[in-house]
Z-matrix of the N, CA and C atoms (Angstrom, degrees):
N
C 1 1.451
C 2 1.533 1 109.81
N 3 1.321 2 116.06 1 138.02
C 4 1.456 3 120.75 2 -177.92
C 5 1.530 4 109.62 3 -107.98
N 6 1.335 5 115.52 4 128.20
C 7 1.455 6 121.82 5 -177.23
C 8 1.524 7 110.85 6 -119.86
N 9 1.336 8 115.33 7 148.02
C 10 1.459 9 122.03 8 168.28
C 11 1.523 10 106.78 9 -106.65
N 12 1.324 11 116.41 10 128.60
C 13 1.467 12 121.06 11 -177.92
C 14 1.519 13 108.83 12 -124.82
N 15 1.323 14 117.02 13 118.88
C 16 1.462 15 122.67 14 -178.33
C 17 1.521 16 109.95 15 -113.65
N 18 1.311 17 116.18 16 116.00
C 19 1.465 18 123.11 17 -177.36
C 20 1.521 19 108.33 18 -155.15
N 21 1.343 20 117.42 19 126.03
C 22 1.460 21 120.01 20 -175.99
C 23 1.523 22 113.74 21 -86.23
N 24 1.340 23 118.58 22 -12.68
C 25 1.460 24 121.09 23 176.04
C 26 1.534 25 108.11 24 -84.51
N 27 1.318 26 115.82 25 109.14
C 28 1.464 27 121.06 26 -171.77
C 29 1.523 28 111.97 27 -59.26
N 30 1.334 29 117.58 28 -44.55
C 31 1.464 30 119.96 29 -177.69
C 32 1.524 31 111.14 30 -64.06
N 33 1.330 32 116.75 31 -41.90
C 34 1.466 33 120.95 32 176.89
C 35 1.521 34 110.53 33 -63.03
N 36 1.335 35 116.38 34 -43.94
C 37 1.457 36 120.92 35 -179.56
C 38 1.527 37 110.53 36 -59.82
N 39 1.312 38 116.49 37 -46.46
C 40 1.468 39 119.86 38 -178.09
C 41 1.521 40 111.31 39 -62.65
N 42 1.339 41 116.78 40 -40.48
C 43 1.463 42 120.33 41 -179.29
C 44 1.524 43 111.36 42 -65.45
N 45 1.320 44 116.02 43 -44.45
C 46 1.466 45 120.15 44 -178.85
C 47 1.524 46 110.59 45 -67.97
N 48 1.326 47 116.80 46 -42.53
C 49 1.469 48 119.74 47 179.31
C 50 1.529 49 110.20 48 -61.32
N 51 1.324 50 117.07 49 -40.41
C 52 1.471 51 120.12 50 178.75
C 53 1.524 52 110.88 51 -60.50
N 54 1.336 53 116.71 52 -44.78
C 55 1.469 54 120.98 53 -179.44
C 56 1.522 55 110.82 54 -65.09
N 57 1.328 56 116.86 55 -46.43
C 58 1.465 57 120.47 56 -178.62
C 59 1.529 58 111.13 57 -64.43
N 60 1.322 59 115.64 58 -41.60
C 61 1.460 60 119.60 59 179.36
C 62 1.536 61 110.89 60 -64.62
N 63 1.329 62 116.22 61 -40.09
C 64 1.468 63 120.91 62 177.56
C 65 1.525 64 111.05 63 -58.88
N 66 1.354 65 115.46 64 -33.38
C 67 1.468 66 120.08 65 -179.56
C 68 1.534 67 111.68 66 -93.23
N 69 1.320 68 116.14 67 23.13
C 70 1.466 69 123.41 68 168.28
C 71 1.527 70 114.78 69 75.91
N 72 1.340 71 117.44 70 18.19
C 73 1.466 72 119.80 71 173.02
C 74 1.526 73 109.41 72 -88.80
N 75 1.320 74 116.18 73 144.79
C 76 1.462 75 121.68 74 170.99
C 77 1.526 76 106.55 75 -92.39
N 78 1.336 77 117.05 76 126.41
C 79 1.460 78 120.05 77 -171.69
C 80 1.523 79 111.18 78 -126.49
N 81 1.336 80 115.76 79 127.87
C 82 1.462 81 121.92 80 166.68
C 83 1.526 82 106.95 81 -99.29
N 84 1.331 83 117.19 82 119.26
C 85 1.465 84 121.40 83 -179.76
C 86 1.519 85 110.23 84 -101.95
N 87 1.329 86 116.73 85 131.24
C 88 1.464 87 122.62 86 175.99
C 89 1.526 88 108.01 87 -129.45
N 90 1.342 89 116.24 88 164.41
C 91 1.459 90 119.07 89 -166.64
C 92 1.532 91 114.87 90 -125.51
N 93 1.314 92 117.51 91 7.89
C 94 1.465 93 119.98 92 172.58
C 95 1.526 94 109.04 93 -154.02
N 96 1.332 95 115.86 94 165.46
C 97 1.449 96 120.44 95 -174.27
C 98 1.509 97 114.35 96 -67.21
N 99 1.318 98 116.97 97 -36.08
C 100 1.466 99 119.83 98 -179.70
C 101 1.527 100 110.60 99 -64.25
N 102 1.333 101 115.69 100 -41.28
C 103 1.459 102 120.33 101 178.43
C 104 1.528 103 110.66 102 -67.35
N 105 1.336 104 115.69 103 -38.66
C 106 1.465 105 119.71 104 178.40
C 107 1.520 106 110.93 105 -61.02
N 108 1.323 107 116.47 106 -44.45
C 109 1.458 108 120.57 107 179.79
C 110 1.526 109 110.89 108 -63.36
N 111 1.316 110 116.56 109 -43.77
C 112 1.467 111 120.55 110 -178.89
C 113 1.527 112 111.13 111 -62.91
N 114 1.329 113 117.24 112 -44.78
C 115 1.463 114 120.70 113 179.11
C 116 1.527 115 110.73 114 -64.02
N 117 1.344 116 116.46 115 -44.54
C 118 1.463 117 120.34 116 -177.25
C 119 1.516 118 111.87 117 -63.95
N 120 1.331 119 116.79 118 -32.74
C 121 1.455 120 120.34 119 179.67
C 122 1.528 121 112.56 120 -80.66
N 123 1.341 122 116.65 121 -24.14
C 124 1.464 123 119.92 122 -175.38
C 125 1.525 124 113.63 123 -95.40
N 126 1.334 125 117.33 124 -25.37
C 127 1.453 126 121.79 125 -174.91
C 128 1.532 127 110.76 126 -117.16
N 129 1.325 128 115.78 127 165.58
C 130 1.462 129 121.69 128 175.25
C 131 1.522 130 108.73 129 -105.98
N 132 1.326 131 116.01 130 121.42
C 133 1.471 132 121.54 131 -178.69
C 134 1.518 133 109.78 132 -120.93
N 135 1.321 134 114.90 133 152.64
C 136 1.467 135 120.33 134 173.95
C 137 1.523 136 111.19 135 -81.50
N 138 1.320 137 116.84 136 -26.04
C 139 1.456 138 121.35 137 178.59
C 140 1.508 139 110.64 138 -160.07
N 141 1.332 140 116.17 139 156.08
C 142 1.467 141 122.34 140 -179.85
C 143 1.524 142 108.13 141 -128.58
N 144 1.340 143 116.16 142 132.03
C 145 1.467 144 122.33 143 175.83
C 146 1.524 145 107.00 144 -113.58
N 147 1.323 146 116.81 145 118.81
C 148 1.459 147 121.62 146 -175.85
C 149 1.520 148 110.99 147 -120.05
N 150 1.329 149 116.61 148 124.53
C 151 1.461 150 119.62 149 166.62
C 152 1.527 151 107.24 150 -75.61
N 153 1.323 152 117.56 151 140.67
C 154 1.466 153 119.45 152 -177.80
C 155 1.522 154 111.32 153 -74.49
N 156 1.330 155 117.62 154 -45.70
C 157 1.464 156 120.69 155 -175.28
C 158 1.524 157 109.68 156 -87.59
N 159 1.339 158 115.58 157 94.60
C 160 1.461 159 121.52 158 179.00
C 161 1.520 160 109.76 159 -134.39
N 162 1.349 161 117.43 160 153.71
C 163 1.473 162 119.89 161 175.77
C 164 1.526 163 112.06 162 -71.63
N 165 1.312 164 114.75 163 162.71
C 166 1.479 165 125.80 164 177.41
C 167 1.524 166 112.00 165 72.31
N 168 1.313 167 118.59 166 -60.64
C 169 1.470 168 122.89 167 171.84
C 170 1.515 169 107.26 168 -137.18
N 171 1.344 170 117.46 169 133.91
C 172 1.457 171 117.03 170 176.24
C 173 1.527 172 110.04 171 -79.54
N 174 1.321 173 115.56 172 168.21
C 175 1.452 174 120.16 173 -175.22
C 176 1.509 175 114.04 174 -60.86
N 177 1.346 176 117.04 175 -35.43
C 178 1.459 177 119.80 176 179.70
C 179 1.524 178 111.45 177 -66.80
N 180 1.329 179 116.54 178 -38.04
C 181 1.467 180 119.50 179 178.25
C 182 1.526 181 110.75 180 -67.82
N 183 1.337 182 116.15 181 -39.82
C 184 1.468 183 119.45 182 175.56
C 185 1.525 184 109.36 183 -59.72
N 186 1.324 185 116.75 184 -44.95
C 187 1.463 186 121.23 185 179.33
C 188 1.522 187 111.26 186 -61.15
N 189 1.324 188 116.80 187 -45.14
C 190 1.471 189 120.41 188 179.57
C 191 1.525 190 110.79 189 -57.16
N 192 1.314 191 116.29 190 -47.46
C 193 1.465 192 120.41 191 -176.03
C 194 1.532 193 111.55 192 -68.24
N 195 1.304 194 116.72 193 -37.24
C 196 1.468 195 119.24 194 178.19
C 197 1.517 196 110.75 195 -65.11
N 198 1.317 197 117.31 196 -47.93
C 199 1.462 198 120.15 197 -179.78
C 200 1.525 199 110.92 198 -66.33
N 201 1.324 200 117.31 199 -36.74
C 202 1.468 201 120.20 200 177.88
C 203 1.518 202 111.25 201 -63.08
N 204 1.329 203 115.94 202 -31.39
C 205 1.456 204 120.32 203 178.78
C 206 1.520 205 113.81 204 -86.31
N 207 1.337 206 116.66 205 3.20
C 208 1.458 207 120.22 206 176.78
C 209 1.515 208 115.21 207 89.40
N 210 1.333 209 118.02 208 9.30
C 211 1.465 210 121.19 209 179.06
C 212 1.527 211 110.03 210 -66.79
N 213 1.333 212 117.12 211 125.83
C 214 1.458 213 122.48 212 -177.63
C 215 1.523 214 112.71 213 -105.32
N 216 1.319 215 117.51 214 3.25
C 217 1.465 216 121.01 215 -179.97
C 218 1.529 217 109.75 216 -61.93
N 219 1.338 218 118.39 217 132.62
C 220 1.463 219 119.77 218 180.00
C 221 1.521 220 111.53 219 -64.72
N 222 1.331 221 115.95 220 144.46
C 223 1.462 222 122.06 221 -175.73
C 224 1.527 223 109.98 222 -127.11
N 225 1.320 224 115.14 223 129.22
C 226 1.463 225 123.33 224 172.73
C 227 1.519 226 107.20 225 -108.58
N 228 1.331 227 116.72 226 123.19
C 229 1.462 228 121.44 227 179.97
C 230 1.518 229 110.56 228 -97.90
N 231 1.317 230 116.10 229 136.96
C 232 1.461 231 122.62 230 174.62
C 233 1.517 232 108.08 231 -105.88
N 234 1.327 233 117.34 232 129.93
C 235 1.448 234 119.54 233 -173.57
C 236 1.515 235 111.97 234 -147.13
N 237 1.330 236 115.39 235 147.77
C 238 1.458 237 120.56 236 174.80
C 239 1.523 238 110.48 237 -89.57
N 240 1.333 239 117.64 238 -5.60
C 241 1.458 240 122.02 239 -178.74
C 242 1.523 241 109.67 240 -102.48
N 243 1.331 242 116.26 241 138.84
C 244 1.460 243 118.80 242 -176.61
C 245 1.522 244 112.37 243 -129.06
N 246 1.355 245 117.67 244 15.49
C 247 1.450 246 119.81 245 -179.74
C 248 1.528 247 110.38 246 -65.93
N 249 1.336 248 115.77 247 148.52
C 250 1.456 249 121.09 248 -177.36
C 251 1.526 250 111.51 249 -58.57
N 252 1.355 251 116.56 250 -42.61
C 253 1.459 252 119.34 251 -177.97
C 254 1.520 253 110.77 252 -61.20
N 255 1.342 254 117.15 253 -40.27
C 256 1.457 255 120.35 254 179.33
C 257 1.519 256 111.18 255 -64.44
N 258 1.342 257 116.07 256 -40.58
C 259 1.455 258 119.99 257 -179.90
C 260 1.522 259 110.68 258 -62.17
N 261 1.327 260 116.80 259 -43.74
C 262 1.462 261 121.13 260 179.16
C 263 1.518 262 110.43 261 -62.28
N 264 1.351 263 116.90 262 -43.29
C 265 1.464 264 120.09 263 -179.03
C 266 1.525 265 110.65 264 -60.56
N 267 1.324 266 116.57 265 -43.38
C 268 1.460 267 119.64 266 -177.63
C 269 1.525 268 111.21 267 -62.79
N 270 1.316 269 116.32 268 -43.59
C 271 1.460 270 119.45 269 -179.29
C 272 1.515 271 110.89 270 -69.18
N 273 1.326 272 117.70 271 -37.74
C 274 1.455 273 120.98 272 178.12
C 275 1.518 274 111.75 273 -63.88
N 276 1.334 275 117.63 274 -30.80
C 277 1.460 276 121.04 275 179.73
C 278 1.519 277 112.40 276 -76.91
N 279 1.327 278 116.93 277 -9.50
C 280 1.459 279 118.98 278 176.91
C 281 1.509 280 115.22 279 112.85
N 282 1.349 281 117.13 280 9.92
C 283 1.464 282 118.95 281 175.47
C 284 1.526 283 109.24 282 -69.50
N 285 1.323 284 116.37 283 144.85
C 286 1.457 285 120.72 284 177.25
C 287 1.519 286 111.49 285 -86.59
N 288 1.327 287 116.45 286 -26.96
C 289 1.460 288 120.29 287 179.69
C 290 1.523 289 107.95 288 -166.18
N 291 1.328 290 116.33 289 166.37
C 292 1.458 291 121.05 290 175.69
C 293 1.518 292 108.04 291 -141.24
N 294 1.325 293 116.00 292 154.92
C 295 1.455 294 121.67 293 -177.99
C 296 1.526 295 108.68 294 -138.90
N 297 1.343 296 117.50 295 113.40
C 298 1.472 297 119.99 296 179.43
C 299 1.529 298 111.66 297 -69.80
N 300 1.325 299 115.12 298 142.89
C 301 1.464 300 121.37 299 174.75
C 302 1.532 301 109.12 300 -88.42
N 303 1.322 302 117.86 301 151.69
C 304 1.473 303 128.23 302 -9.35
C 305 1.523 304 110.25 303 -76.43
N 306 1.318 305 115.94 304 157.66
C 307 1.461 306 119.87 305 -177.77
C 308 1.520 307 109.81 306 -137.70
N 309 1.329 308 117.97 307 148.27
C 310 1.466 309 120.26 308 172.92
C 311 1.519 310 109.59 309 -72.88
N 312 1.316 311 117.09 310 145.23
C 313 1.456 312 121.48 311 -177.52
C 314 1.533 313 111.74 312 -60.35
N 315 1.346 314 116.04 313 -32.93
C 316 1.463 315 118.99 314 179.02
C 317 1.525 316 111.12 315 -61.82
N 318 1.338 317 116.33 316 -37.13
C 319 1.466 318 120.06 317 179.41
C 320 1.523 319 110.67 318 -70.61
N 321 1.327 320 117.09 319 -40.06
C 322 1.466 321 120.20 320 176.01
C 323 1.518 322 110.40 321 -58.18
N 324 1.315 323 117.17 322 -46.52
C 325 1.461 324 120.90 323 -179.85
C 326 1.525 325 111.15 324 -61.31
N 327 1.341 326 116.78 325 -40.27
C 328 1.463 327 120.14 326 179.14
C 329 1.520 328 110.67 327 -64.86
N 330 1.352 329 117.16 328 -40.98
C 331 1.471 330 120.25 329 179.30
C 332 1.520 331 110.90 330 -66.81
N 333 1.310 332 117.40 331 -37.89
C 334 1.468 333 120.89 332 178.17
C 335 1.525 334 109.95 333 -63.87
N 336 1.335 335 116.67 334 -44.49
C 337 1.469 336 119.56 335 178.97
C 338 1.527 337 110.94 336 -61.39
N 339 1.331 338 116.08 337 -42.79
C 340 1.467 339 120.07 338 179.60
C 341 1.524 340 111.06 339 -65.28
N 342 1.339 341 116.54 340 -40.82
C 343 1.463 342 121.00 341 179.17
C 344 1.530 343 110.70 342 -61.19
N 345 1.314 344 116.70 343 -42.77
C 346 1.457 345 120.18 344 -177.89
C 347 1.527 346 111.93 345 -70.24
N 348 1.327 347 117.19 346 -29.90
C 349 1.468 348 119.49 347 175.47
C 350 1.520 349 111.08 348 -67.24
N 351 1.337 350 116.34 349 -27.96
C 352 1.467 351 120.28 350 -177.52
C 353 1.518 352 112.46 351 -98.55
N 354 1.328 353 118.67 352 14.25
C 355 1.460 354 120.02 353 -167.71
C 356 1.522 355 114.62 354 -63.69
N 357 1.340 356 118.37 355 -17.82
C 358 1.466 357 119.51 356 177.83
C 359 1.524 358 112.40 357 -97.50
N 360 1.346 359 116.79 358 2.02
C 361 1.469 360 118.88 359 -174.16
C 362 1.516 361 112.10 360 -76.63
N 363 1.354 362 117.11 361 -44.40
C 364 1.462 363 118.99 362 -176.01
C 365 1.520 364 110.45 363 -75.25
N 366 1.306 365 116.95 364 116.99
C 367 1.463 366 121.25 365 -179.72
C 368 1.528 367 109.23 366 -130.82
N 369 1.324 368 117.26 367 80.97
C 370 1.450 369 119.63 368 -179.08
C 371 1.521 370 110.93 369 -64.36
N 372 1.289 371 116.11 370 144.92
C 373 1.450 372 121.24 371 176.90
C 374 1.517 373 108.45 372 -100.33
N 375 1.308 374 116.65 373 119.88
C 376 1.458 375 121.82 374 -179.97
C 377 1.517 376 108.08 375 -119.79
N 378 1.310 377 116.48 376 118.13
C 379 1.454 378 122.34 377 177.08
C 380 1.519 379 108.79 378 -88.54
N 381 1.321 380 117.33 379 143.76
C 382 1.455 381 120.68 380 -179.20
C 383 1.521 382 111.17 381 -131.59
N 384 1.311 383 114.23 382 152.78
C 385 1.465 384 122.36 383 171.90
C 386 1.519 385 106.35 384 -157.94
N 387 1.325 386 117.01 385 121.93
C 388 1.460 387 118.68 386 -175.02
C 389 1.517 388 109.66 387 59.16
N 390 1.336 389 116.12 388 -131.10
C 391 1.467 390 119.17 389 -179.54
C 392 1.528 391 113.13 390 -98.16
N 393 1.326 392 117.64 391 11.15
C 394 1.462 393 119.53 392 178.28
C 395 1.532 394 110.18 393 -100.71
N 396 1.322 395 114.83 394 154.23
C 397 1.457 396 120.94 395 172.02
C 398 1.526 397 108.00 396 -133.10
N 399 1.321 398 115.54 397 147.81
C 400 1.463 399 121.93 398 180.00
C 401 1.517 400 107.40 399 -127.83
N 402 1.322 401 115.45 400 113.67
C 403 1.463 402 120.87 401 -177.51
C 404 1.521 403 109.83 402 -87.10
N 405 1.329 404 115.92 403 119.35
C 406 1.456 405 120.47 404 -177.17
C 407 1.523 406 112.86 405 -77.64
N 408 1.323 407 116.46 406 -10.89
C 409 1.455 408 119.61 407 175.72
C 410 1.529 409 111.25 408 -86.48
N 411 1.333 410 116.07 409 -45.64
C 412 1.464 411 120.23 410 -171.75
C 413 1.533 412 114.01 411 -104.09
N 414 1.368 413 117.64 412 -5.07
C 415 1.463 414 122.64 413 -177.96
C 416 1.532 415 111.94 414 66.49
N 417 1.318 416 117.47 415 22.04
C 418 1.457 417 120.32 416 -178.43
C 419 1.524 418 111.92 417 -88.87
N 420 1.327 419 114.84 418 131.35
C 421 1.456 420 122.76 419 171.72
C 422 1.520 421 106.22 420 -102.97
N 423 1.333 422 117.11 421 122.32
C 424 1.462 423 120.64 422 -171.68
C 425 1.520 424 112.00 423 -132.16
N 426 1.339 425 114.19 424 150.72
C 427 1.470 426 121.85 425 172.19
C 428 1.516 427 107.66 426 -168.50
N 429 1.323 428 116.03 427 144.51
C 430 1.460 429 122.01 428 173.79
C 431 1.529 430 113.17 429 54.02
N 432 1.332 431 116.73 430 37.80
C 433 1.454 432 120.49 431 177.16
C 434 1.509 433 115.21 432 77.30
N 435 1.334 434 117.32 433 5.69
C 436 1.463 435 121.47 434 178.11
C 437 1.524 436 108.83 435 -118.88
N 438 1.332 437 115.81 436 160.27
C 439 1.464 438 117.98 437 -179.81
C 440 1.519 439 111.37 438 -156.15
N 441 1.316 440 114.89 439 157.16
C 442 1.460 441 123.57 440 171.32
C 443 1.522 442 108.10 441 -125.61
N 444 1.325 443 116.89 442 138.15
C 445 1.457 444 120.26 443 167.32
C 446 1.530 445 106.31 444 -88.09
N 447 1.326 446 115.86 445 114.28
C 448 1.456 447 120.54 446 -173.14
C 449 1.526 448 111.59 447 -81.11
N 450 1.337 449 117.10 448 141.28
C 451 1.461 450 119.79 449 168.99
C 452 1.531 451 109.76 450 -60.82
N 453 1.308 452 116.88 451 160.66
C 454 1.468 453 121.53 452 -169.75
C 455 1.527 454 113.39 453 -54.27
N 456 1.322 455 118.43 454 -49.57
C 457 1.461 456 120.12 455 -175.85
C 458 1.530 457 111.63 456 -69.03
N 459 1.320 458 116.66 457 -38.34
C 460 1.464 459 119.33 458 175.93
C 461 1.532 460 109.90 459 -62.38
N 462 1.332 461 115.63 460 -43.51
C 463 1.465 462 119.20 461 179.34
C 464 1.529 463 110.93 462 -61.02
N 465 1.325 464 117.56 463 -46.45
C 466 1.469 465 120.30 464 -177.27
C 467 1.520 466 111.27 465 -63.01
N 468 1.322 467 116.43 466 -38.14
C 469 1.462 468 120.12 467 178.29
C 470 1.532 469 110.30 468 -68.41
N 471 1.329 470 116.89 469 -43.51
C 472 1.459 471 120.30 470 179.54
C 473 1.519 472 110.58 471 -65.07
N 474 1.313 473 117.63 472 -41.51
C 475 1.464 474 121.41 473 178.95
C 476 1.526 475 110.35 474 -59.73
N 477 1.320 476 116.26 475 -43.63
C 478 1.466 477 120.91 476 -179.69
C 479 1.525 478 110.61 477 -61.80
N 480 1.335 479 116.56 478 -42.13
C 481 1.460 480 120.42 479 180.00
C 482 1.531 481 111.50 480 -67.20
N 483 1.336 482 116.81 481 -41.21
C 484 1.466 483 119.79 482 179.65
C 485 1.520 484 111.06 483 -66.22
N 486 1.324 485 116.58 484 -42.48
C 487 1.464 486 120.31 485 -179.74
C 488 1.520 487 112.26 486 -65.87
N 489 1.340 488 115.85 487 -24.00
C 490 1.470 489 120.44 488 -178.90
C 491 1.529 490 111.09 489 -116.27
N 492 1.330 491 117.16 490 31.65
C 493 1.468 492 120.19 491 -176.82
C 494 1.531 493 110.31 492 -56.36
N 495 1.319 494 114.49 493 135.19
C 496 1.461 495 120.08 494 -178.40
C 497 1.512 496 114.37 495 85.81
N 498 1.340 497 116.67 496 -6.85
C 499 1.472 498 121.48 497 179.71
C 500 1.526 499 108.69 498 -111.48
N 501 1.319 500 116.55 499 130.18
C 502 1.458 501 120.24 500 179.96
C 503 1.526 502 110.17 501 -79.63
N 504 1.332 503 115.18 502 129.75
C 505 1.456 504 122.26 503 176.12
C 506 1.520 505 108.11 504 -115.76
N 507 1.321 506 116.61 505 131.19
C 508 1.454 507 120.10 506 -178.49
C 509 1.524 508 110.90 507 -70.42
N 510 1.313 509 115.22 508 160.61
C 511 1.464 510 119.99 509 176.99
C 512 1.521 511 110.63 510 -58.49
N 513 1.329 512 116.66 511 -39.15
C 514 1.462 513 121.11 512 178.97
C 515 1.530 514 111.13 513 -63.40
N 516 1.343 515 116.71 514 -42.51
C 517 1.467 516 120.60 515 177.69
C 518 1.519 517 111.34 516 -60.36
N 519 1.325 518 115.68 517 -45.87
C 520 1.458 519 120.14 518 -179.40
C 521 1.521 520 111.52 519 -62.77
N 522 1.318 521 115.99 520 -41.76
C 523 1.466 522 120.21 521 -179.96
C 524 1.525 523 110.78 522 -61.71
N 525 1.313 524 116.84 523 -46.09
C 526 1.466 525 121.09 524 -177.31
C 527 1.529 526 111.16 525 -68.63
N 528 1.332 527 116.62 526 -43.71
C 529 1.461 528 119.47 527 -174.88
C 530 1.519 529 113.14 528 -73.71
N 531 1.323 530 117.67 529 -27.82
C 532 1.468 531 120.06 530 -179.26
C 533 1.526 532 111.63 531 -96.77
N 534 1.321 533 116.96 532 -45.18
C 535 1.460 534 120.22 533 -175.57
C 536 1.537 535 112.87 534 -94.61
N 537 1.338 536 117.49 535 -16.30
C 538 1.454 537 120.80 536 177.23
C 539 1.527 538 113.25 537 97.05
N 540 1.342 539 114.97 538 160.20
C 541 1.461 540 120.78 539 -177.34
C 542 1.526 541 112.50 540 -64.85
N 543 1.305 542 116.83 541 -32.07
C 544 1.465 543 120.76 542 -174.01
C 545 1.521 544 113.42 543 -94.72
N 546 1.323 545 117.09 544 11.42
C 547 1.455 546 119.51 545 -176.61
C 548 1.524 547 112.07 546 -66.32
N 549 1.311 548 115.35 547 149.46
C 550 1.459 549 121.54 548 173.16
C 551 1.530 550 110.89 549 -98.54
N 552 1.328 551 115.66 550 0.47
C 553 1.466 552 119.80 551 177.91
C 554 1.522 553 110.05 552 -66.83
N 555 1.315 554 116.32 553 148.34
C 556 1.453 555 121.88 554 -179.91
C 557 1.529 556 110.70 555 -98.47
N 558 1.326 557 116.07 556 167.61
C 559 1.464 558 120.86 557 -178.15
C 560 1.526 559 112.13 558 -56.85
N 561 1.322 560 116.18 559 -31.85
C 562 1.465 561 119.93 560 179.83
C 563 1.520 562 112.79 561 -61.14
N 564 1.326 563 116.35 562 -24.37
C 565 1.469 564 120.12 563 178.19
C 566 1.526 565 110.29 564 -62.59
N 567 1.323 566 116.62 565 -38.70
C 568 1.464 567 120.42 566 178.81
C 569 1.525 568 109.86 567 -62.29
N 570 1.315 569 115.75 568 -43.47
C 571 1.461 570 118.95 569 -179.38
C 572 1.533 571 110.73 570 -61.05
N 573 1.330 572 116.38 571 -40.36
C 574 1.471 573 120.81 572 179.21
C 575 1.525 574 110.57 573 -61.15
N 576 1.326 575 117.10 574 -45.45
C 577 1.465 576 120.36 575 -177.80
C 578 1.533 577 111.98 576 -72.42
N 579 1.317 578 117.37 577 -31.61
C 580 1.466 579 120.14 578 172.72
C 581 1.529 580 109.14 579 -60.94
N 582 1.339 581 116.05 580 -40.97
C 583 1.464 582 120.72 581 178.31
C 584 1.520 583 111.24 582 -62.80
N 585 1.347 584 117.34 583 -41.56
C 586 1.467 585 120.98 584 176.65
C 587 1.527 586 111.06 585 -57.61
N 588 1.331 587 115.11 586 -47.59
C 589 1.462 588 119.32 587 -176.98
C 590 1.525 589 111.80 588 -67.33
N 591 1.323 590 116.99 589 -36.49
C 592 1.469 591 119.20 590 177.04
C 593 1.528 592 110.83 591 -61.73
N 594 1.331 593 116.60 592 -38.62
C 595 1.462 594 120.30 593 178.02
C 596 1.523 595 110.73 594 -66.52
N 597 1.332 596 117.00 595 -38.11
C 598 1.469 597 120.55 596 177.32
C 599 1.537 598 109.81 597 -62.49
N 600 1.317 599 116.78 598 -46.87
C 601 1.463 600 121.06 599 -178.86
C 602 1.529 601 111.23 600 -62.77
N 603 1.321 602 116.54 601 -39.43
C 604 1.461 603 120.16 602 178.45
C 605 1.526 604 110.58 603 -65.15
N 606 1.329 605 116.48 604 -41.48
C 607 1.462 606 120.61 605 -179.86
C 608 1.531 607 111.58 606 -64.89
N 609 1.335 608 116.65 607 -31.11
C 610 1.463 609 121.28 608 178.72
C 611 1.529 610 112.44 609 -84.43
N 612 1.346 611 116.32 610 -3.11
C 613 1.468 612 121.33 611 -175.16
C 614 1.529 613 110.29 612 55.29
N 615 1.324 614 115.54 613 42.73
C 616 1.461 615 121.36 614 -177.79
C 617 1.523 616 110.55 615 -71.75
N 618 1.324 617 115.93 616 150.93
C 619 1.465 618 119.81 617 176.86
C 620 1.527 619 111.13 618 -98.93
N 621 1.325 620 115.38 619 25.29
C 622 1.464 621 121.35 620 172.47
C 623 1.519 622 108.43 621 -125.29
N 624 1.311 623 115.60 622 156.22
C 625 1.464 624 120.42 623 -178.59
C 626 1.520 625 109.75 624 -143.45
N 627 1.320 626 114.53 625 152.33
C 628 1.464 627 120.61 626 174.03
C 629 1.525 628 106.93 627 -88.11
N 630 1.322 629 115.15 628 113.09
C 631 1.461 630 121.62 629 -175.57
C 632 1.532 631 109.78 630 -99.07
N 633 1.319 632 115.46 631 135.71
C 634 1.467 633 120.93 632 177.63
C 635 1.522 634 109.97 633 -109.19
N 636 1.324 635 116.23 634 137.91
C 637 1.458 636 121.37 635 173.84
C 638 1.523 637 107.66 636 -123.66
N 639 1.298 638 115.47 637 122.71
C 640 1.462 639 121.77 638 -174.50
C 641 1.530 640 111.42 639 -54.44
N 642 1.313 641 115.70 640 131.34
C 643 1.472 642 124.36 641 178.83
C 644 1.534 643 113.16 642 64.81
N 645 1.340 644 116.42 643 11.48
C 646 1.470 645 119.67 644 178.12
C 647 1.522 646 110.39 645 -119.25
N 648 1.340 647 116.32 646 -59.77
C 649 1.453 648 118.79 647 179.13
C 650 1.514 649 112.78 648 148.14
N 651 1.322 650 115.23 649 -150.39
C 652 1.461 651 121.73 650 -175.00
C 653 1.522 652 110.39 651 -125.14
N 654 1.334 653 114.37 652 149.62
C 655 1.463 654 120.08 653 173.58
C 656 1.513 655 109.17 654 -147.69
N 657 1.331 656 116.05 655 162.89
C 658 1.458 657 122.01 656 177.59
C 659 1.517 658 108.08 657 -105.13
N 660 1.320 659 116.51 658 127.03
C 661 1.461 660 121.58 659 -177.87
C 662 1.514 661 111.62 660 -133.27
N 663 1.334 662 116.11 661 146.45
C 664 1.466 663 120.78 662 171.56
C 665 1.514 664 107.76 663 -75.22
N 666 1.337 665 116.76 664 132.84
C 667 1.461 666 120.50 665 -172.92
C 668 1.511 667 113.12 666 -98.13
N 669 1.353 668 117.24 667 -7.72
C 670 1.470 669 117.83 668 178.73
C 671 1.514 670 109.98 669 -152.44
């Protein structure tokens, strides 16, 4: 089994790599988040171990970008924080497990074995249109190596447009499907949120656009 291990503390990294190698794992060790992301995107691994507190990119940001790009490799996060809210955030972002520091090596090995047994379980759904992707797990809208985590209503509106790309949806349809039948929001609210999403797409230099047709509605189209 081949593992990627990202840890900026050299002594800790060497100790863990020695243990993993002794137990017949092949390990690529990296020492910052940017390097971890580059390795994970360029190579195929059976599992990834990420320390959260790393220079350049922290482990959570590396995790966000991997899941946004459709990476299904199981991820074990190492963290010095053990608060409940942090644990929930890590799992919501797509982590398969987490292990608070300090930890006994026997426990690390057990978590790695468990992670590898579950390596086919995590199957993030990533919607695409043109050069953009929309991660249904993390609410991330991404293009050209950049991303935004969308607020709930923006995400729901963007998801609806991506799922119906090329199909015109009326303002009334969008209002009902995103805000609900009983909403007190007015049609102008849809226009405001369409404007938000257009700004997001422009900032990402996306090659798709939200097109409006008078008295018909809105659709998402590839522009080049």
